C-alpha positions as CSV (number, residue, x, y, z in Angstrom):
1,M,-86.5,-212.7,-35.1
2,E,-85.2,-215.5,-32.7
3,V,-86.6,-217.1,-29.8
4,G,-84.1,-215.1,-27.4
5,S,-84.9,-211.6,-29.2
6,W,-88.3,-211.8,-28.6
7,K,-88.0,-213.0,-25.0
8,S,-85.7,-209.9,-24.8
9,V,-88.4,-207.6,-26.2
10,L,-91.1,-208.6,-24.0
11,K,-88.9,-208.4,-20.6
12,G,-88.1,-204.9,-21.8
13,M,-91.8,-204.3,-22.5
14,C,-92.7,-205.2,-18.9
15,L,-89.8,-203.6,-17.5
16,S,-91.6,-200.3,-19.4
17,V,-94.8,-201.1,-17.9
18,I,-93.8,-201.6,-14.3
19,Y,-91.5,-198.5,-14.6
20,G,-94.2,-196.5,-15.8
21,F,-96.7,-197.5,-12.8
22,L,-93.8,-197.1,-10.3
23,M,-93.3,-193.2,-11.6
24,L,-97.5,-192.8,-11.5
25,G,-97.7,-194.0,-8.0
26,A,-94.4,-192.4,-6.6
27,W,-95.9,-188.9,-8.6
28,R,-99.2,-189.3,-6.6
29,L,-97.0,-189.1,-3.6
30,S,-94.7,-186.2,-4.2
31,V,-94.7,-182.4,-4.3
32,D,-91.8,-180.3,-5.8
33,Q,-89.7,-180.1,-2.5
34,W,-89.8,-184.0,-1.9
35,Y,-89.9,-185.2,-5.6
36,L,-89.8,-189.5,-5.3
37,P,-90.0,-189.9,-9.5
38,A,-86.7,-188.4,-9.5
39,G,-84.8,-191.3,-7.6
40,I,-87.1,-194.2,-9.5
41,R,-85.5,-192.8,-12.7
42,V,-82.2,-191.9,-11.7
43,A,-81.8,-195.6,-9.8
44,A,-83.2,-197.2,-13.3
45,L,-80.6,-195.0,-15.3
46,L,-77.7,-195.7,-12.9
47,L,-78.0,-199.3,-12.0
48,L,-79.8,-201.1,-14.7
49,P,-77.7,-202.2,-17.9
50,T,-77.6,-199.4,-20.8
51,R,-79.3,-201.6,-23.5
52,L,-82.7,-201.4,-21.1
53,W,-82.7,-197.7,-21.3
54,P,-85.0,-197.4,-24.3
55,Y,-87.5,-199.3,-22.3
56,I,-87.0,-196.9,-19.6
57,F,-87.5,-193.7,-21.8
58,A,-90.7,-195.6,-23.2
59,G,-92.2,-196.2,-19.7
60,D,-91.2,-192.5,-18.5
61,A,-92.9,-191.1,-21.8
62,A,-95.9,-193.2,-21.3
63,A,-96.2,-192.1,-17.3
64,F,-96.0,-188.4,-18.2
65,L,-98.0,-188.5,-21.4
66,F,-100.7,-189.7,-18.9
67,L,-100.3,-187.0,-16.7
68,R,-99.9,-184.2,-19.1
69,A,-102.3,-184.7,-21.9
70,P,-105.1,-183.7,-19.8
71,K,-103.4,-180.3,-19.7
72,A,-102.7,-179.5,-23.3
73,E,-105.7,-177.0,-23.2
74,Q,-104.4,-175.6,-20.0
75,Y,-100.6,-174.8,-21.4
76,S,-100.0,-176.1,-25.1
77,E,-100.3,-179.4,-26.9
78,Q,-96.7,-179.4,-28.0
79,W,-95.5,-179.4,-23.9
80,A,-98.3,-181.8,-23.4
81,Y,-97.6,-184.4,-26.0
82,L,-93.5,-183.7,-26.8
83,S,-92.3,-182.8,-23.4
84,P,-92.6,-186.8,-22.0
85,F,-90.3,-187.8,-24.8
86,L,-87.8,-185.4,-24.1
87,L,-87.6,-185.4,-20.7
88,A,-86.0,-188.7,-19.8
89,P,-83.4,-188.6,-22.6
90,L,-82.3,-185.4,-21.7
91,V,-82.0,-186.2,-18.0
92,A,-80.1,-189.5,-19.1
93,V,-77.3,-187.0,-20.3
94,V,-75.6,-186.7,-16.4
95,P,-76.0,-190.5,-15.7
96,A,-74.3,-191.3,-19.0
97,I,-71.2,-189.1,-18.3
98,S,-71.0,-190.5,-14.7
99,R,-71.3,-194.2,-16.0
100,R,-68.6,-193.5,-18.7
101,L,-66.2,-191.7,-15.9
102,L,-66.9,-193.9,-13.2
103,G,-68.3,-197.1,-14.1
104,D,-70.8,-198.6,-11.7
105,I,-71.9,-196.1,-9.3
106,S,-72.1,-198.7,-6.6
107,D,-68.4,-199.4,-6.5
108,H,-67.5,-195.6,-6.2
109,E,-70.0,-194.7,-3.4
110,R,-67.8,-191.9,-2.3
111,W,-68.7,-190.0,-5.4
112,F,-72.4,-190.6,-5.4
113,P,-73.3,-187.2,-3.6
114,A,-71.7,-185.1,-6.4
115,V,-73.1,-187.2,-9.3
116,A,-76.9,-186.9,-7.4
117,L,-76.3,-183.4,-7.0
118,A,-75.5,-182.9,-10.4
119,I,-78.2,-185.0,-11.8
120,A,-80.5,-182.8,-9.4
121,V,-79.3,-179.8,-10.8
122,W,-79.5,-180.8,-14.4
123,T,-83.2,-182.1,-14.1
124,A,-84.2,-179.0,-12.6
125,L,-82.8,-177.3,-15.6
126,V,-84.2,-179.4,-18.3
127,N,-87.6,-179.2,-16.7
128,M,-87.4,-175.2,-16.8
129,S,-86.3,-175.1,-19.9
130,I,-88.6,-177.8,-21.6
131,N,-91.6,-175.8,-19.6
132,L,-90.2,-172.3,-21.0
133,V,-89.4,-173.6,-24.6
134,L,-92.8,-175.7,-25.1
135,S,-94.9,-173.2,-23.4
136,G,-95.4,-175.1,-20.2
137,P,-96.2,-173.8,-16.7
138,A,-93.2,-171.2,-17.0
139,A,-94.7,-168.9,-14.4
140,S,-93.0,-171.0,-11.8
141,N,-89.4,-170.6,-13.4
142,T,-88.1,-168.7,-10.4
143,L,-85.3,-168.8,-8.2
144,E,-87.0,-170.2,-5.3
145,N,-88.8,-172.9,-7.2
146,F,-85.7,-173.8,-9.0
147,L,-84.2,-174.2,-5.2
148,R,-87.3,-176.4,-4.4
149,Y,-86.9,-178.6,-7.3
150,V,-83.1,-179.0,-6.8
151,V,-84.0,-180.2,-3.3
152,G,-86.9,-182.0,-4.0
153,Q,-85.2,-184.2,-6.8
154,Y,-81.8,-184.6,-4.5
155,L,-84.0,-186.2,-1.7
156,G,-85.8,-188.5,-3.9
157,I,-82.7,-189.5,-5.4
158,F,-81.2,-190.2,-2.0
159,I,-84.2,-192.3,-0.9
160,F,-83.9,-195.2,-3.7
161,V,-80.1,-195.2,-5.0
162,P,-78.2,-195.4,-2.2
163,V,-80.0,-198.2,-0.5
164,L,-80.3,-200.1,-4.0
165,M,-76.4,-199.7,-3.9
166,V,-76.4,-201.3,-0.5
167,W,-78.3,-204.1,-1.8
168,R,-76.2,-204.4,-4.9
169,R,-72.9,-204.9,-2.6
170,R,-74.8,-207.0,0.1
171,N,-72.1,-210.0,-0.8
172,D,-68.9,-208.0,-0.9
173,G,-67.6,-208.6,2.6
174,M,-70.0,-206.6,4.7
175,S,-69.1,-207.4,8.4
176,C,-72.5,-208.0,9.8
177,P,-75.5,-207.6,7.8
178,R,-77.7,-208.7,10.3
179,R,-76.6,-205.9,12.8
180,L,-77.1,-203.7,10.0
181,L,-80.7,-204.8,9.5
182,A,-81.3,-204.6,13.4
183,H,-79.7,-201.1,13.9
184,S,-81.8,-200.0,11.0
185,A,-85.3,-201.2,12.6
186,I,-84.2,-199.3,15.8
187,A,-83.4,-196.1,13.8
188,T,-86.7,-196.4,12.4
189,G,-88.6,-196.6,15.3
190,L,-86.7,-193.7,16.9
191,T,-87.4,-191.7,13.8
192,A,-91.2,-192.9,13.8
193,V,-91.3,-191.5,17.1
194,M,-90.0,-188.1,16.6
195,Y,-92.2,-187.6,13.5
196,L,-95.4,-188.2,15.8
197,A,-94.3,-185.9,17.9
198,A,-93.6,-183.5,15.3
199,N,-96.7,-183.7,12.9
200,L,-99.4,-185.1,15.6
201,G,-100.5,-182.1,17.7
202,D,-100.5,-178.4,17.6
203,S,-96.8,-178.0,18.1
204,E,-95.1,-174.5,17.9
205,P,-93.1,-173.7,14.6
206,A,-89.9,-173.6,16.6
207,L,-90.7,-176.9,18.7
208,R,-91.7,-178.7,15.4
209,Q,-88.8,-177.3,13.3
210,M,-86.6,-178.7,16.1
211,L,-88.1,-182.2,16.4
212,L,-87.5,-182.5,12.6
213,L,-84.2,-181.7,12.7
214,L,-83.4,-184.2,15.3
215,M,-84.9,-187.1,13.1
216,I,-81.4,-186.9,11.4
217,A,-79.7,-188.3,14.7
218,P,-80.7,-191.8,14.0
219,A,-79.0,-191.6,10.8
220,V,-75.8,-190.1,12.2
221,A,-75.9,-192.8,14.5
222,L,-76.1,-195.5,11.7
223,T,-73.4,-193.9,9.8
224,F,-70.7,-194.3,12.7
225,L,-71.7,-198.0,13.2
226,H,-72.0,-199.0,9.3
227,G,-70.5,-196.1,7.5
228,W,-72.0,-195.3,3.7
229,R,-74.3,-198.3,4.4
230,G,-75.7,-197.0,7.5
231,A,-75.9,-193.3,5.8
232,S,-77.7,-194.9,3.1
233,V,-80.4,-196.3,5.4
234,G,-80.5,-193.6,7.9
235,V,-81.0,-190.8,5.2
236,A,-83.8,-192.6,3.2
237,V,-85.7,-193.2,6.6
238,A,-85.1,-189.5,7.4
239,S,-86.2,-188.4,4.1
240,V,-89.4,-190.1,4.3
241,A,-90.1,-189.1,7.4
242,Y,-89.7,-185.4,6.6
243,G,-91.5,-185.8,3.3
244,L,-94.6,-187.8,4.6
245,P,-96.5,-184.6,5.9
246,T,-96.1,-182.8,2.6
247,T,-98.0,-185.5,0.7
248,A,-101.2,-184.3,2.1
249,F,-100.9,-181.5,-0.4
250,D,-103.3,-181.7,-3.3
251,T,-102.8,-178.3,-5.2
252,A,-100.4,-177.6,-7.5
253,G,-97.5,-175.3,-6.1
254,A,-98.3,-176.1,-2.4
255,H,-95.5,-175.6,-0.1
256,D,-94.6,-176.3,3.6
257,A,-91.9,-173.8,4.5
258,V,-90.8,-175.1,7.9
259,T,-90.7,-178.8,6.6
260,F,-88.6,-177.1,3.8
261,I,-86.1,-175.7,6.0
262,A,-85.8,-179.0,7.7
263,Q,-85.2,-180.7,4.2
264,Q,-82.6,-178.2,3.1
265,T,-81.0,-179.0,6.1
266,L,-81.2,-182.7,5.7
267,A,-79.7,-182.3,1.9
268,I,-76.5,-180.8,3.6
269,A,-76.4,-183.4,6.5
270,T,-77.0,-185.8,3.9
271,T,-74.1,-185.1,1.6
272,A,-71.7,-184.7,4.7
273,L,-72.9,-188.0,6.1
274,F,-72.6,-189.9,3.0
275,V,-68.9,-188.6,2.4
276,F,-68.0,-189.3,6.2
277,G,-69.9,-192.7,6.1
278,S,-67.7,-193.5,2.6
279,V,-64.6,-192.7,4.6
280,I,-65.3,-194.8,7.7
281,S,-66.6,-197.8,5.2
282,A,-63.0,-197.1,3.5
283,H,-61.0,-197.8,7.0
284,F,-63.5,-200.6,7.7
285,D,-62.8,-202.4,4.6
286,R,-58.7,-201.8,4.7
287,A,-59.0,-203.3,8.5
288,R,-60.9,-206.2,7.1
289,K,-58.7,-206.9,4.4
290,L,-55.7,-206.6,6.6
291,G,-57.5,-208.9,8.9
292,V,-58.2,-211.5,6.6
293,A,-54.3,-210.9,5.4
294,E,-53.1,-211.6,8.8
295,R,-55.3,-214.7,9.5
296,H,-54.0,-215.9,6.2
297,A,-50.5,-215.5,6.8
298,L,-50.6,-216.8,10.5
299,K,-52.5,-220.1,8.8
300,I,-49.4,-220.0,6.4
301,A,-47.0,-219.6,9.2
302,Q,-48.7,-222.7,11.2
303,S,-48.8,-224.9,8.3
304,T,-44.9,-224.1,7.8
305,F,-44.4,-224.9,11.3
306,L,-46.1,-228.1,11.2
307,S,-44.5,-229.0,8.0
308,T,-41.0,-228.5,9.5
309,E,-41.9,-230.8,12.4
310,R,-42.9,-233.4,10.2
311,H,-39.9,-233.0,8.2
312,L,-37.8,-233.1,11.4
313,R,-39.6,-236.3,12.3
314,D,-38.9,-238.0,9.3
315,R,-34.9,-237.0,9.7
316,V,-34.8,-238.3,13.1
317,L,-36.4,-241.6,12.1
318,A,-33.7,-241.6,9.1
319,M,-30.9,-241.0,11.8
320,A,-32.4,-243.7,14.3
321,Q,-32.2,-246.3,11.6
322,I,-28.6,-245.1,10.7
323,Q,-27.8,-245.4,14.6
324,A,-29.3,-248.5,14.6
325,H,-27.2,-250.1,11.8
326,L,-23.8,-248.7,13.6
327,D,-25.1,-250.4,16.9
328,E,-25.3,-253.7,15.0
329,S,-22.1,-253.1,13.5
330,R,-20.6,-252.4,16.8
331,Q,-22.2,-255.5,18.6
332,A,-20.8,-257.8,15.8
333,M,-17.2,-256.2,16.2
334,I,-17.9,-256.7,20.3
335,R,-18.8,-260.4,19.6
336,W,-15.8,-260.9,17.5
337,L,-13.2,-259.3,20.1
338,E,-14.9,-261.4,22.6
339,D,-14.1,-264.9,20.6
340,M,-10.3,-263.4,20.5
341,G,-10.2,-262.9,23.8
342,H,-9.7,-258.9,24.1
343,S,-11.5,-258.3,26.9
344,A,-10.4,-254.8,27.5
345,A,-11.1,-253.6,23.9
346,V,-14.6,-255.1,24.4
347,L,-14.8,-252.9,27.6
348,D,-13.5,-249.8,26.0
349,L,-15.9,-250.3,23.1
350,K,-19.1,-251.1,25.0
351,R,-18.4,-247.7,26.9
352,S,-17.8,-245.6,24.0
353,G,-21.2,-247.1,22.3
354,Q,-22.9,-246.0,25.3
355,K,-21.6,-242.5,25.3
356,D,-22.4,-242.4,21.6
357,T,-25.8,-243.8,22.1
358,Q,-26.5,-241.1,25.1
359,L,-25.2,-238.6,22.8
360,F,-27.2,-239.4,19.9
361,D,-30.5,-239.8,21.7
362,E,-30.0,-236.0,23.5
363,H,-29.5,-234.4,20.4
364,A,-32.3,-236.4,18.4
365,D,-34.6,-235.7,21.2
366,A,-33.7,-232.0,21.0
367,L,-34.3,-232.2,17.4
368,Y,-37.5,-233.8,17.3
369,P,-39.1,-235.3,20.8
370,M,-40.3,-238.6,19.5
371,R,-41.6,-239.2,22.7
372,I,-44.3,-236.3,23.1
373,E,-46.4,-238.5,20.9
374,Q,-46.6,-241.2,23.5
375,Q,-45.8,-239.7,26.8
376,G,-46.4,-236.3,26.6
377,L,-44.8,-232.7,26.8
378,Y,-44.0,-233.0,30.6
379,D,-42.0,-236.1,30.1
380,V,-40.0,-234.5,27.1
381,L,-39.3,-231.0,29.3
382,Q,-38.0,-232.9,32.2
383,S,-35.8,-235.3,29.8
384,P,-31.9,-234.8,30.1
385,A,-31.7,-233.5,26.5
386,F,-34.0,-230.4,27.2
387,S,-31.4,-229.3,30.2
388,S,-28.3,-230.2,28.4
389,V,-29.1,-228.9,25.0
390,W,-31.4,-225.7,25.6
391,A,-30.3,-224.8,28.9
392,G,-26.8,-225.3,28.3
393,G,-26.6,-227.7,31.3
394,A,-28.0,-225.1,34.1
395,D,-30.0,-226.4,36.8
396,V,-33.5,-226.7,35.3
397,R,-36.6,-227.0,37.5
398,F,-40.2,-227.8,36.8
399,Q,-43.6,-227.2,38.1
400,L,-46.1,-228.8,36.0
401,R,-50.0,-228.9,36.5
402,G,-52.8,-229.8,34.4
403,K,-53.0,-232.9,31.9
404,A,-50.8,-231.8,29.0
405,R,-51.2,-235.2,27.0
406,A,-55.0,-234.2,26.8
407,L,-53.9,-231.4,24.4
408,P,-53.1,-232.1,20.4
409,V,-49.7,-233.2,19.5
410,D,-49.3,-230.3,17.2
411,L,-50.1,-227.8,20.2
412,Q,-47.9,-229.7,22.4
413,L,-45.0,-229.5,20.1
414,A,-45.7,-225.8,20.1
415,A,-45.4,-225.6,23.2
416,Y,-42.1,-227.5,23.7
417,R,-40.7,-225.6,21.2
418,C,-41.4,-222.2,22.9
419,A,-40.1,-223.6,26.2
420,C,-36.9,-224.5,24.2
421,N,-36.7,-220.9,22.7
422,A,-37.5,-219.2,25.9
423,V,-34.9,-221.3,28.1
424,A,-32.5,-220.4,25.3
425,L,-32.9,-216.7,25.4
426,L,-32.7,-216.7,29.4
427,S,-29.5,-218.8,29.3
428,Q,-27.6,-215.6,27.2
429,G,-27.5,-214.4,31.2
430,R,-25.9,-217.2,32.3
431,P,-28.4,-217.8,35.2
432,I,-28.0,-220.3,38.2
433,R,-31.1,-222.0,37.9
434,Q,-34.2,-221.9,35.5
435,T,-37.7,-222.6,36.6
436,V,-40.4,-223.6,34.0
437,R,-43.6,-223.6,35.3
438,A,-46.5,-224.6,33.0
439,R,-50.3,-225.2,33.6
440,A,-52.4,-226.9,30.8
441,W,-55.9,-226.0,31.0
442,A,-59.7,-226.5,29.6
443,Y,-62.3,-223.8,29.9
444,K,-65.8,-223.6,28.0
445,G,-64.7,-225.8,24.9
446,Q,-61.4,-224.3,24.6
447,R,-58.0,-225.9,25.7
448,G,-54.3,-224.4,25.9
449,I,-51.2,-224.2,28.0
450,V,-49.7,-221.5,30.0
451,V,-46.2,-221.8,30.5
452,T,-43.6,-219.3,32.4
453,V,-39.7,-219.6,32.2
454,N,-37.8,-217.8,35.4
455,A,-34.2,-217.5,35.7
456,C,-32.3,-217.2,38.9
457,G,-29.0,-214.8,38.9
458,G,-29.3,-214.0,35.3
459,R,-28.0,-210.7,34.1
460,D,-28.9,-208.6,30.9
461,V,-26.4,-209.0,28.2
462,K,-26.6,-207.5,24.6
463,P,-28.8,-209.7,22.5
464,S,-27.1,-211.7,19.9
465,Q,-28.0,-212.8,16.6
466,T,-29.0,-216.2,18.0
467,S,-31.2,-215.1,20.7
468,M,-33.0,-212.5,18.3
469,L,-33.8,-215.4,16.1
470,A,-34.9,-217.3,19.3
471,S,-37.2,-214.3,20.4
472,L,-38.7,-214.1,16.9
473,E,-39.4,-217.7,16.5
474,L,-41.1,-217.9,19.9
475,E,-43.3,-215.0,18.9
476,G,-44.1,-216.6,15.6
477,R,-44.9,-219.9,17.1
478,V,-47.1,-218.2,19.8
479,K,-49.1,-216.0,17.2
480,T,-49.9,-218.9,15.0
481,H,-51.6,-220.5,17.9
482,G,-53.8,-217.8,18.9
483,G,-51.4,-217.1,22.0
484,A,-49.7,-214.1,23.5
485,M,-46.2,-213.8,24.6
486,K,-44.6,-211.4,27.1
487,R,-41.1,-210.7,28.5
488,R,-41.7,-208.9,31.8
489,H,-38.3,-208.4,32.5
490,V,-34.5,-209.7,31.7
491,N,-35.2,-213.0,33.7
492,Q,-38.8,-214.0,33.0
493,V,-40.4,-215.2,29.6
494,S,-44.2,-215.9,29.8
495,F,-46.5,-217.2,27.2
496,L,-50.0,-218.7,26.2
497,L,-51.2,-221.3,23.4
498,I,-54.5,-221.9,22.6
499,E,-55.7,-224.7,20.5
500,S,-56.9,-223.7,17.2
501,S,-60.4,-224.6,15.8
502,D,-58.8,-226.2,12.9
503,T,-55.9,-227.9,14.5
504,T,-54.4,-230.5,12.2
505,S,-54.1,-233.8,13.8
506,A,-50.2,-234.6,14.7
507,P,-48.6,-237.7,12.7
508,Q,-49.3,-240.7,14.7
509,R,-46.6,-243.0,16.0
510,V,-44.7,-244.7,13.3
511,D,-43.3,-248.2,13.8
512,A,-39.6,-248.0,13.0
513,G,-39.3,-251.5,12.8
514,P,-37.1,-254.0,14.5
515,T,-33.7,-252.6,13.3
516,V,-34.4,-249.4,15.5
517,H,-32.2,-249.6,18.5
518,Q,-34.1,-249.2,21.9
519,S,-33.0,-246.0,23.2
520,L,-34.7,-243.0,24.7
521,L,-35.6,-241.8,21.1
522,L,-38.5,-244.4,21.0
523,V,-39.1,-245.6,24.7
């Protein structure tokens, strides 16, 4: 046999030993109406790989052989020596079916109550059938005891398996595991207080039962706060609190009727809470995934806007080079005309060159405001290009406060584009005058800018395709920078932009070289 196989066998044998001791310890703390070994057995059969099942069966058989062998004379030898080997394999039928139909139960928490109930009922039937067939303690095979077995098995399963499911899925995107731990500690403390009030002292049965029923309240609160994960922890804590008083029994068939009523209520509430918690968790997960998708989409949009700005910057630089060559050609023509004595043509060519240069500067500045990298946002807003291109030549006034140049260039660019879109939107109504108010701010480590554009004398007009695109672009840019936009009425648009924590630095000034003409573009 290979070394790897020996190691696997040794690990399996260690698992059998540990499992057997756990079953014996849990059996010592259990009664029929609160049966802990069922939880350990079902946790092993549902959550461990099926290749380990033979070791689970061996450990289970050893534990119950240890418990039942001394009772061979009291009942029968076949029950004492054969039933320990039959119990676990027969009980494993339902977990095997569950694993075949659902796969890993940890990923199908909504179905777990049905699986747990089916296993509890099946285990009770197997136990009673073995007792009857192998001449075991068949006198207890009554309907009342069957219900007691089912409730005990069900609560035992819910003490162990759901908590282990939470542990197995601890890395699957739980929003705040620390909050779950903190709230679980608070719920445990409240349950302990109610447990002491119910079980220490000579309380009336009705009062004790009411206090026992109130112990489910922390589990309800955990369910609302954390979905099925909270229900798992809360139900386990409540079930332990309900079962602890019964562990004082040291005689077979001992039964606490008052606690059993509360335990039946707990079993029903457990099912409801777990199903309800699964629904809450499904909504939590859907909202979390949508939030992640939205953040991812916003990052993509922001990256797209930044990439577009860089592309426009490169185009403007290329256009500036072309314009510089045209200027050089014009200057050469002017010198030739001066040498030939055509002074009138020289003046005309100079005037047309100045107009062309001014027109180029205005449109290039509107395409990409190169000066924003040196002079800042406020200087670009007050340039002639902003009023002539975006405001349609209307009178634009400014009220600018704060240090906009302290903001990242990317954020200043976004504010400039948003201001252009806002002015263009309000220009549709042909206002007499527009006022741009801006205030750059810094507060508790965050920086941003608030801009409000007011139009005076504008009228409501039917939105055109251009204005709708401008509105969508404005809204998109604002959202990608974690801000907000509001159009209070037809003549006012306000927006807020905030510096992102992962803001990408804007492209630095690129020296265009001596061939670029000295225009407003690079001043």
